[in-house]
C-alpha positions, 0 to 999 in steps of 0.5 A: 533457497528461492531469492525471487525478487519483486519490487512493488510500487504503491501510491494512494490518493483521496480527494478531500482527505476523507473523500473519494480515494483510490490506490495504484499498484505497479509490481515488477518481477526483478530480472523478468519482463513481468510487470502488472498494474492494479487499482481500485476506488472507494467512495469515502476514505483517507489518503493514509488508508489508501497508501496502506491498502495498496501495500496489502493488496500487493502483497496479497496478489503474490502467489508464493511466500518467502519472496524478497520484496522491496516496496517503493512508496512515497508514504512516510506513514507506511515506511516509518511505521515499518521501518522504525518498528512502531507497529511492534508496540501498536500490536502489543496494545492491540492498536489502542488509539491508533488510526486504521487498526483494521488495515495494519492487522491485515498488513502484518498478516501479509508482511510476515509471509515475505522478506519485505523492505521499504524504500521511501521515494519522494512523491511527484518527483518524476519517478516513472513507477510512482508517477504511474501509481499516482495516476492509477490511484487518482483515476481509480478514485474517479470511477463511476462504481466506487467500493465502500471502504468498510473499515473507514471510521471518521473521527 
């Protein structure tokens, strides 16, 4: 059995919340000198959407299934939903009255392809990868050409 391990660091940002936003990702293959960075910005979105989208996009970039992944994020929204298994009830009710159902459905599709655990890290606490993700997310939110967050619905 392949015990390949990947560490994924993610962060999301929104200036205004809602407002222009972006996400940042740093991916590291444990035990190998492999490191990749990704980011993307959006015209109008929320911080929580960017936090969750960062995790989804990182998982989508993995070319093999069944990997052992640790996601490091400063998002209690993402960590608690997964680690406390809130999503199980949400899924049973088709995410009724929950925010970001489009992203949670996408997340679960990718999440179930791997062995994923989450570790919460305090944001803005000099954690090198988290600081890098934050810088990537903020920079992405300030790009000239921002994408449309198709699933964003303002309440």
